[in-house]
PDB file with one MODEL, atoms N, CA, C and O in Angstrom:
MODEL        1
ATOM      1  N   UNK A   1     -25.426  -8.002  -3.174  1.00  0.00           N
ATOM      2  CA  UNK A   1     -24.040  -7.852  -2.756  1.00  0.00           C
ATOM      3  C   UNK A   1     -23.159  -8.825  -3.524  1.00  0.00           C
ATOM      4  O   UNK A   1     -23.469 -10.012  -3.619  1.00  0.00           O
ATOM      5  N   UNK A   2     -22.062  -8.319  -4.071  1.00  0.00           N
ATOM      6  CA  UNK A   2     -21.131  -9.170  -4.796  1.00  0.00           C
ATOM      7  C   UNK A   2     -19.956  -9.555  -3.922  1.00  0.00           C
ATOM      8  O   UNK A   2     -19.651  -8.905  -2.923  1.00  0.00           O
ATOM      9  N   UNK A   3     -19.313 -10.625  -4.328  1.00  0.00           N
ATOM     10  CA  UNK A   3     -18.113 -11.039  -3.604  1.00  0.00           C
ATOM     11  C   UNK A   3     -16.934 -10.207  -4.065  1.00  0.00           C
ATOM     12  O   UNK A   3     -16.831  -9.868  -5.244  1.00  0.00           O
ATOM     13  N   UNK A   4     -16.059  -9.882  -3.157  1.00  0.00           N
ATOM     14  CA  UNK A   4     -14.834  -9.171  -3.497  1.00  0.00           C
ATOM     15  C   UNK A   4     -13.746 -10.184  -3.780  1.00  0.00           C
ATOM     16  O   UNK A   4     -13.725 -11.268  -3.195  1.00  0.00           O
ATOM     17  N   UNK A   5     -12.849  -9.831  -4.673  1.00  0.00           N
ATOM     18  CA  UNK A   5     -11.734 -10.713  -4.983  1.00  0.00           C
ATOM     19  C   UNK A   5     -10.705 -10.669  -3.871  1.00  0.00           C
ATOM     20  O   UNK A   5     -10.782  -9.839  -2.965  1.00  0.00           O
ATOM     21  N   UNK A   6      -9.754 -11.561  -3.949  1.00  0.00           N
ATOM     22  CA  UNK A   6      -8.720 -11.641  -2.927  1.00  0.00           C
ATOM     23  C   UNK A   6      -7.721 -10.491  -3.034  1.00  0.00           C
ATOM     24  O   UNK A   6      -7.063 -10.161  -2.048  1.00  0.00           O
ATOM     25  N   UNK A   7      -7.592  -9.869  -4.221  1.00  0.00           N
ATOM     26  CA  UNK A   7      -6.577  -8.830  -4.417  1.00  0.00           C
ATOM     27  C   UNK A   7      -7.154  -7.539  -4.991  1.00  0.00           C
ATOM     28  O   UNK A   7      -6.881  -7.200  -6.143  1.00  0.00           O
ATOM     29  N   UNK A   8      -7.948  -6.818  -4.205  1.00  0.00           N
ATOM     30  CA  UNK A   8      -8.437  -5.534  -4.713  1.00  0.00           C
ATOM     31  C   UNK A   8      -7.324  -4.488  -4.689  1.00  0.00           C
ATOM     32  O   UNK A   8      -6.282  -4.685  -4.063  1.00  0.00           O
ATOM     33  N   UNK A   9      -7.559  -3.394  -5.368  1.00  0.00           N
ATOM     34  CA  UNK A   9      -6.645  -2.247  -5.329  1.00  0.00           C
ATOM     35  C   UNK A   9      -7.281  -1.194  -4.431  1.00  0.00           C
ATOM     36  O   UNK A   9      -8.459  -0.869  -4.578  1.00  0.00           O
ATOM     37  N   UNK A  10      -6.499  -0.671  -3.508  1.00  0.00           N
ATOM     38  CA  UNK A  10      -6.964   0.352  -2.589  1.00  0.00           C
ATOM     39  C   UNK A  10      -6.298   1.676  -2.921  1.00  0.00           C
ATOM     40  O   UNK A  10      -5.103   1.705  -3.216  1.00  0.00           O
ATOM     41  N   UNK A  11      -7.039   2.761  -2.879  1.00  0.00           N
ATOM     42  CA  UNK A  11      -6.462   4.094  -3.029  1.00  0.00           C
ATOM     43  C   UNK A  11      -6.465   4.736  -1.644  1.00  0.00           C
ATOM     44  O   UNK A  11      -7.501   4.835  -0.987  1.00  0.00           O
ATOM     45  N   UNK A  12      -5.290   5.166  -1.225  1.00  0.00           N
ATOM     46  CA  UNK A  12      -5.116   5.761   0.099  1.00  0.00           C
ATOM     47  C   UNK A  12      -4.882   7.258  -0.080  1.00  0.00           C
ATOM     48  O   UNK A  12      -3.975   7.673  -0.802  1.00  0.00           O
ATOM     49  N   UNK A  13      -5.708   8.061   0.584  1.00  0.00           N
ATOM     50  CA  UNK A  13      -5.615   9.520   0.531  1.00  0.00           C
ATOM     51  C   UNK A  13      -4.978  10.004   1.828  1.00  0.00           C
ATOM     52  O   UNK A  13      -5.418   9.651   2.921  1.00  0.00           O
ATOM     53  N   UNK A  14      -3.941  10.814   1.689  1.00  0.00           N
ATOM     54  CA  UNK A  14      -3.275  11.392   2.856  1.00  0.00           C
ATOM     55  C   UNK A  14      -3.723  12.827   3.052  1.00  0.00           C
ATOM     56  O   UNK A  14      -4.226  13.465   2.127  1.00  0.00           O
ATOM     57  N   UNK A  15      -3.537  13.328   4.262  1.00  0.00           N
ATOM     58  CA  UNK A  15      -3.954  14.671   4.635  1.00  0.00           C
ATOM     59  C   UNK A  15      -3.253  15.758   3.817  1.00  0.00           C
ATOM     60  O   UNK A  15      -3.805  16.840   3.622  1.00  0.00           O
ATOM     61  N   UNK A  16      -2.036  15.472   3.338  1.00  0.00           N
ATOM     62  CA  UNK A  16      -1.287  16.473   2.566  1.00  0.00           C
ATOM     63  C   UNK A  16      -1.605  16.443   1.066  1.00  0.00           C
ATOM     64  O   UNK A  16      -0.955  17.132   0.280  1.00  0.00           O
ATOM     65  N   UNK A  17      -2.604  15.647   0.671  1.00  0.00           N
ATOM     66  CA  UNK A  17      -3.037  15.616  -0.721  1.00  0.00           C
ATOM     67  C   UNK A  17      -2.443  14.493  -1.557  1.00  0.00           C
ATOM     68  O   UNK A  17      -2.860  14.296  -2.698  1.00  0.00           O
ATOM     69  N   UNK A  18      -1.490  13.760  -1.023  1.00  0.00           N
ATOM     70  CA  UNK A  18      -0.874  12.644  -1.743  1.00  0.00           C
ATOM     71  C   UNK A  18      -1.866  11.488  -1.808  1.00  0.00           C
ATOM     72  O   UNK A  18      -2.555  11.192  -0.832  1.00  0.00           O
ATOM     73  N   UNK A  19      -1.929  10.838  -2.969  1.00  0.00           N
ATOM     74  CA  UNK A  19      -2.763   9.649  -3.153  1.00  0.00           C
ATOM     75  C   UNK A  19      -1.876   8.538  -3.686  1.00  0.00           C
ATOM     76  O   UNK A  19      -1.123   8.748  -4.637  1.00  0.00           O
ATOM     77  N   UNK A  20      -1.956   7.361  -3.086  1.00  0.00           N
ATOM     78  CA  UNK A  20      -1.199   6.217  -3.575  1.00  0.00           C
ATOM     79  C   UNK A  20      -2.131   5.019  -3.695  1.00  0.00           C
ATOM     80  O   UNK A  20      -3.151   4.937  -3.012  1.00  0.00           O
ATOM     81  N   UNK A  21      -1.766   4.101  -4.567  1.00  0.00           N
ATOM     82  CA  UNK A  21      -2.531   2.872  -4.733  1.00  0.00           C
ATOM     83  C   UNK A  21      -1.743   1.716  -4.153  1.00  0.00           C
ATOM     84  O   UNK A  21      -0.536   1.595  -4.363  1.00  0.00           O
ATOM     85  N   UNK A  22      -2.444   0.871  -3.421  1.00  0.00           N
ATOM     86  CA  UNK A  22      -1.857  -0.298  -2.781  1.00  0.00           C
ATOM     87  C   UNK A  22      -2.550  -1.526  -3.362  1.00  0.00           C
ATOM     88  O   UNK A  22      -3.779  -1.590  -3.402  1.00  0.00           O
ATOM     89  N   UNK A  23      -1.760  -2.499  -3.813  1.00  0.00           N
ATOM     90  CA  UNK A  23      -2.320  -3.733  -4.385  1.00  0.00           C
ATOM     91  C   UNK A  23      -1.775  -4.948  -3.657  1.00  0.00           C
ATOM     92  O   UNK A  23      -0.681  -4.918  -3.093  1.00  0.00           O
ATOM     93  N   UNK A  24      -2.554  -6.010  -3.681  1.00  0.00           N
ATOM     94  CA  UNK A  24      -2.067  -7.308  -3.238  1.00  0.00           C
ATOM     95  C   UNK A  24      -1.899  -7.476  -1.750  1.00  0.00           C
ATOM     96  O   UNK A  24      -1.150  -8.351  -1.318  1.00  0.00           O
ATOM     97  N   UNK A  25      -2.569  -6.670  -0.948  1.00  0.00           N
ATOM     98  CA  UNK A  25      -2.505  -6.857   0.494  1.00  0.00           C
ATOM     99  C   UNK A  25      -3.914  -7.010   1.043  1.00  0.00           C
ATOM    100  O   UNK A  25      -4.887  -6.586   0.420  1.00  0.00           O
ATOM    101  N   UNK A  26      -4.008  -7.615   2.208  1.00  0.00           N
ATOM    102  CA  UNK A  26      -5.281  -7.746   2.898  1.00  0.00           C
ATOM    103  C   UNK A  26      -5.739  -6.360   3.357  1.00  0.00           C
ATOM    104  O   UNK A  26      -4.909  -5.503   3.660  1.00  0.00           O
ATOM    105  N   UNK A  27      -7.034  -6.141   3.409  1.00  0.00           N
ATOM    106  CA  UNK A  27      -7.548  -4.816   3.755  1.00  0.00           C
ATOM    107  C   UNK A  27      -7.069  -4.343   5.125  1.00  0.00           C
ATOM    108  O   UNK A  27      -6.942  -3.140   5.350  1.00  0.00           O
ATOM    109  N   UNK A  28      -6.804  -5.264   6.031  1.00  0.00           N
ATOM    110  CA  UNK A  28      -6.324  -4.868   7.366  1.00  0.00           C
ATOM    111  C   UNK A  28      -4.883  -4.368   7.325  1.00  0.00           C
ATOM    112  O   UNK A  28      -4.448  -3.654   8.229  1.00  0.00           O
ATOM    113  N   UNK A  29      -4.140  -4.739   6.280  1.00  0.00           N
ATOM    114  CA  UNK A  29      -2.731  -4.355   6.172  1.00  0.00           C
ATOM    115  C   UNK A  29      -2.498  -3.114   5.320  1.00  0.00           C
ATOM    116  O   UNK A  29      -1.358  -2.669   5.182  1.00  0.00           O
ATOM    117  N   UNK A  30      -3.554  -2.550   4.749  1.00  0.00           N
ATOM    118  CA  UNK A  30      -3.408  -1.387   3.873  1.00  0.00           C
ATOM    119  C   UNK A  30      -2.779  -0.185   4.585  1.00  0.00           C
ATOM    120  O   UNK A  30      -1.865   0.423   4.028  1.00  0.00           O
ATOM    121  N   UNK A  31      -3.228   0.185   5.793  1.00  0.00           N
ATOM    122  CA  UNK A  31      -2.595   1.346   6.441  1.00  0.00           C
ATOM    123  C   UNK A  31      -1.088   1.162   6.659  1.00  0.00           C
ATOM    124  O   UNK A  31      -0.309   2.095   6.461  1.00  0.00           O
ATOM    125  N   UNK A  32      -0.688  -0.029   7.064  1.00  0.00           N
ATOM    126  CA  UNK A  32       0.744  -0.282   7.297  1.00  0.00           C
ATOM    127  C   UNK A  32       1.534  -0.192   5.997  1.00  0.00           C
ATOM    128  O   UNK A  32       2.623   0.381   5.972  1.00  0.00           O
ATOM    129  N   UNK A  33       0.992  -0.755   4.911  1.00  0.00           N
ATOM    130  CA  UNK A  33       1.666  -0.704   3.616  1.00  0.00           C
ATOM    131  C   UNK A  33       1.740   0.733   3.100  1.00  0.00           C
ATOM    132  O   UNK A  33       2.744   1.131   2.509  1.00  0.00           O
ATOM    133  N   UNK A  34       0.686   1.507   3.321  1.00  0.00           N
ATOM    134  CA  UNK A  34       0.673   2.901   2.871  1.00  0.00           C
ATOM    135  C   UNK A  34       1.689   3.735   3.655  1.00  0.00           C
ATOM    136  O   UNK A  34       2.391   4.562   3.074  1.00  0.00           O
ATOM    137  N   UNK A  35       1.769   3.520   4.963  1.00  0.00           N
ATOM    138  CA  UNK A  35       2.725   4.260   5.788  1.00  0.00           C
ATOM    139  C   UNK A  35       4.163   3.933   5.402  1.00  0.00           C
ATOM    140  O   UNK A  35       5.053   4.771   5.551  1.00  0.00           O
ATOM    141  N   UNK A  36       4.394   2.720   4.907  1.00  0.00           N
ATOM    142  CA  UNK A  36       5.741   2.344   4.471  1.00  0.00           C
ATOM    143  C   UNK A  36       6.157   3.131   3.225  1.00  0.00           C
ATOM    144  O   UNK A  36       7.346   3.354   2.995  1.00  0.00           O
ATOM    145  N   UNK A  37       5.171   3.550   2.421  1.00  0.00           N
ATOM    146  CA  UNK A  37       5.467   4.298   1.198  1.00  0.00           C
ATOM    147  C   UNK A  37       5.461   5.811   1.407  1.00  0.00           C
ATOM    148  O   UNK A  37       6.198   6.535   0.739  1.00  0.00           O
ATOM    149  N   UNK A  38       4.629   6.289   2.336  1.00  0.00           N
ATOM    150  CA  UNK A  38       4.517   7.739   2.551  1.00  0.00           C
ATOM    151  C   UNK A  38       4.196   7.992   4.013  1.00  0.00           C
ATOM    152  O   UNK A  38       3.240   7.432   4.549  1.00  0.00           O
ATOM    153  N   UNK A  39       4.984   8.825   4.653  1.00  0.00           N
ATOM    154  CA  UNK A  39       4.766   9.140   6.061  1.00  0.00           C
ATOM    155  C   UNK A  39       3.832  10.337   6.159  1.00  0.00           C
ATOM    156  O   UNK A  39       4.226  11.471   5.886  1.00  0.00           O
ATOM    157  N   UNK A  40       2.597  10.075   6.550  1.00  0.00           N
ATOM    158  CA  UNK A  40       1.617  11.146   6.670  1.00  0.00           C
ATOM    159  C   UNK A  40       0.373  10.633   7.365  1.00  0.00           C
ATOM    160  O   UNK A  40       0.298   9.468   7.755  1.00  0.00           O
ATOM    161  N   UNK A  41      -0.590  11.505   7.514  1.00  0.00           N
ATOM    162  CA  UNK A  41      -1.856  11.155   8.160  1.00  0.00           C
ATOM    163  C   UNK A  41      -2.815  10.636   7.094  1.00  0.00           C
ATOM    164  O   UNK A  41      -3.111  11.334   6.124  1.00  0.00           O
ATOM    165  N   UNK A  42      -3.294   9.415   7.274  1.00  0.00           N
ATOM    166  CA  UNK A  42      -4.243   8.822   6.326  1.00  0.00           C
ATOM    167  C   UNK A  42      -5.614   9.411   6.585  1.00  0.00           C
ATOM    168  O   UNK A  42      -6.118   9.393   7.708  1.00  0.00           O
ATOM    169  N   UNK A  43      -6.206   9.933   5.524  1.00  0.00           N
ATOM    170  CA  UNK A  43      -7.512  10.582   5.610  1.00  0.00           C
ATOM    171  C   UNK A  43      -8.626   9.647   5.156  1.00  0.00           C
ATOM    172  O   UNK A  43      -9.717   9.651   5.725  1.00  0.00           O
ATOM    173  N   UNK A  44      -8.345   8.835   4.115  1.00  0.00           N
ATOM    174  CA  UNK A  44      -9.394   8.007   3.528  1.00  0.00           C
ATOM    175  C   UNK A  44      -8.751   6.817   2.819  1.00  0.00           C
ATOM    176  O   UNK A  44      -7.676   6.934   2.232  1.00  0.00           O
ATOM    177  N   UNK A  45      -9.428   5.669   2.884  1.00  0.00           N
ATOM    178  CA  UNK A  45      -9.007   4.485   2.132  1.00  0.00           C
ATOM    179  C   UNK A  45     -10.229   3.988   1.377  1.00  0.00           C
ATOM    180  O   UNK A  45     -11.289   3.766   1.963  1.00  0.00           O
ATOM    181  N   UNK A  46     -10.068   3.814   0.061  1.00  0.00           N
ATOM    182  CA  UNK A  46     -11.184   3.359  -0.777  1.00  0.00           C
ATOM    183  C   UNK A  46     -10.756   2.156  -1.599  1.00  0.00           C
ATOM    184  O   UNK A  46      -9.590   2.034  -1.975  1.00  0.00           O
ATOM    185  N   UNK A  47     -11.704   1.266  -1.876  1.00  0.00           N
ATOM    186  CA  UNK A  47     -11.464   0.174  -2.814  1.00  0.00           C
ATOM    187  C   UNK A  47     -11.684   0.743  -4.204  1.00  0.00           C
ATOM    188  O   UNK A  47     -12.767   1.247  -4.503  1.00  0.00           O
ATOM    189  N   UNK A  48     -10.664   0.666  -5.061  1.00  0.00           N
ATOM    190  CA  UNK A  48     -10.739   1.250  -6.391  1.00  0.00           C
ATOM    191  C   UNK A  48     -11.313   0.253  -7.385  1.00  0.00           C
ATOM    192  O   UNK A  48     -12.263   0.560  -8.104  1.00  0.00           O
ATOM    193  N   UNK A  49     -10.738  -0.931  -7.423  1.00  0.00           N
ATOM    194  CA  UNK A  49     -11.202  -1.930  -8.370  1.00  0.00           C
ATOM    195  C   UNK A  49     -10.797  -3.314  -7.892  1.00  0.00           C
ATOM    196  O   UNK A  49      -9.833  -3.476  -7.143  1.00  0.00           O
ATOM    197  N   UNK A  50     -11.548  -4.297  -8.336  1.00  0.00           N
ATOM    198  CA  UNK A  50     -11.251  -5.687  -8.037  1.00  0.00           C
ATOM    199  C   UNK A  50     -10.820  -6.363  -9.328  1.00  0.00           C
ATOM    200  O   UNK A  50     -11.223  -5.946 -10.414  1.00  0.00           O
ATOM    201  N   UNK A  51     -10.014  -7.392  -9.216  1.00  0.00           N
ATOM    202  CA  UNK A  51      -9.675  -8.204 -10.385  1.00  0.00           C
ATOM    203  C   UNK A  51     -10.943  -8.863 -10.930  1.00  0.00           C
ATOM    204  O   UNK A  51     -11.119  -8.966 -12.144  1.00  0.00           O
ATOM    205  N   UNK A  52     -11.822  -9.306 -10.037  1.00  0.00           N
ATOM    206  CA  UNK A  52     -13.065  -9.960 -10.431  1.00  0.00           C
ATOM    207  C   UNK A  52     -13.972  -8.991 -11.205  1.00  0.00           C
ATOM    208  O   UNK A  52     -14.566  -9.371 -12.214  1.00  0.00           O
ATOM    209  N   UNK A  53     -14.078  -7.751 -10.738  1.00  0.00           N
ATOM    210  CA  UNK A  53     -14.914  -6.748 -11.390  1.00  0.00           C
ATOM    211  C   UNK A  53     -14.361  -6.430 -12.786  1.00  0.00           C
ATOM    212  O   UNK A  53     -15.123  -6.292 -13.742  1.00  0.00           O
ATOM    213  N   UNK A  54     -13.050  -6.316 -12.894  1.00  0.00           N
ATOM    214  CA  UNK A  54     -12.432  -6.026 -14.188  1.00  0.00           C
ATOM    215  C   UNK A  54     -12.681  -7.163 -15.175  1.00  0.00           C
ATOM    216  O   UNK A  54     -12.922  -6.908 -16.355  1.00  0.00           O
ATOM    217  N   UNK A  55     -12.627  -8.408 -14.715  1.00  0.00           N
ATOM    218  CA  UNK A  55     -12.839  -9.553 -15.595  1.00  0.00           C
ATOM    219  C   UNK A  55     -14.277  -9.599 -16.076  1.00  0.00           C
ATOM    220  O   UNK A  55     -14.534  -9.921 -17.236  1.00  0.00           O
ATOM    221  N   UNK A  56     -15.219  -9.278 -15.195  1.00  0.00           N
ATOM    222  CA  UNK A  56     -16.633  -9.306 -15.554  1.00  0.00           C
ATOM    223  C   UNK A  56     -16.976  -8.200 -16.557  1.00  0.00           C
ATOM    224  O   UNK A  56     -17.861  -8.370 -17.396  1.00  0.00           O
ATOM    225  N   UNK A  57     -16.273  -7.071 -16.468  1.00  0.00           N
ATOM    226  CA  UNK A  57     -16.553  -5.938 -17.347  1.00  0.00           C
ATOM    227  C   UNK A  57     -16.024  -6.163 -18.761  1.00  0.00           C
ATOM    228  O   UNK A  57     -16.505  -5.544 -19.710  1.00  0.00           O
ATOM    229  N   UNK A  58     -15.037  -7.046 -18.904  1.00  0.00           N
ATOM    230  CA  UNK A  58     -14.444  -7.275 -20.223  1.00  0.00           C
ATOM    231  C   UNK A  58     -15.317  -8.117 -21.109  1.00  0.00           C
ATOM    232  O   UNK A  58     -14.952  -8.396 -22.251  1.00  0.00           O
TER     233      UNK A  58
ENDMDL
END
Protein backbone atom coordinates (compact mmCIF):
# COMPACT_ATOMS: atom_id res chain seq x y z
CA UNK A 1 0.00 0.00 0.00
CA UNK A 2 1.32 3.42 -0.95
CA UNK A 3 0.72 6.70 0.76
CA UNK A 4 -1.62 9.14 -0.91
CA UNK A 5 -0.61 12.74 -1.34
CA UNK A 6 -2.40 15.60 0.34
CA UNK A 7 -3.89 16.88 -2.95
CA UNK A 8 -5.21 14.10 -5.17
CA UNK A 9 -7.49 14.78 -8.13
CA UNK A 10 -10.96 13.27 -7.92
CA UNK A 11 -13.24 12.57 -10.88
CA UNK A 12 -16.92 12.87 -10.00
CA UNK A 13 -19.48 11.11 -12.21
CA UNK A 14 -23.06 12.38 -12.17
CA UNK A 15 -26.19 10.43 -13.07
CA UNK A 16 -26.79 12.61 -16.16
CA UNK A 17 -23.40 11.69 -17.66
CA UNK A 18 -21.47 14.82 -16.64
CA UNK A 19 -17.95 14.22 -15.32
CA UNK A 20 -15.95 16.87 -13.47
CA UNK A 21 -12.55 16.87 -11.81
CA UNK A 22 -12.07 18.28 -8.33
CA UNK A 23 -8.59 19.19 -7.04
CA UNK A 24 -7.15 20.44 -3.80
CA UNK A 25 -9.88 19.39 -1.39
CA UNK A 26 -10.06 16.76 1.32
CA UNK A 27 -11.81 13.57 0.23
CA UNK A 28 -14.67 14.25 2.66
CA UNK A 29 -15.34 17.60 0.96
CA UNK A 30 -15.45 16.30 -2.63
CA UNK A 31 -19.26 15.83 -2.80
CA UNK A 32 -19.88 19.37 -1.53
CA UNK A 33 -17.36 20.86 -3.99
CA UNK A 34 -18.86 18.85 -6.87
CA UNK A 35 -22.42 19.94 -6.01
CA UNK A 36 -21.25 23.56 -6.05
CA UNK A 37 -20.16 23.10 -9.69
CA UNK A 38 -23.01 20.90 -10.96
CA UNK A 39 -26.42 20.21 -9.47
CA UNK A 40 -27.12 16.53 -9.97
CA UNK A 41 -27.03 13.08 -8.43
CA UNK A 42 -23.48 11.85 -7.80
CA UNK A 43 -23.06 8.31 -9.06
CA UNK A 44 -19.35 7.67 -8.50
CA UNK A 45 -16.23 9.37 -7.13
CA UNK A 46 -12.79 8.09 -8.12
CA UNK A 47 -9.23 9.14 -7.33
CA UNK A 48 -7.70 9.95 -10.72
CA UNK A 49 -4.12 10.82 -9.87
CA UNK A 50 -1.91 11.96 -7.04
CA UNK A 51 0.83 14.57 -7.20
CA UNK A 52 3.10 11.98 -5.55
CA UNK A 53 2.28 9.32 -8.18
CA UNK A 54 2.94 11.78 -11.02
CA UNK A 55 6.33 12.74 -9.53
CA UNK A 56 7.37 9.11 -9.14
CA UNK A 57 6.40 8.32 -12.75
CA UNK A 58 8.57 11.11 -14.17
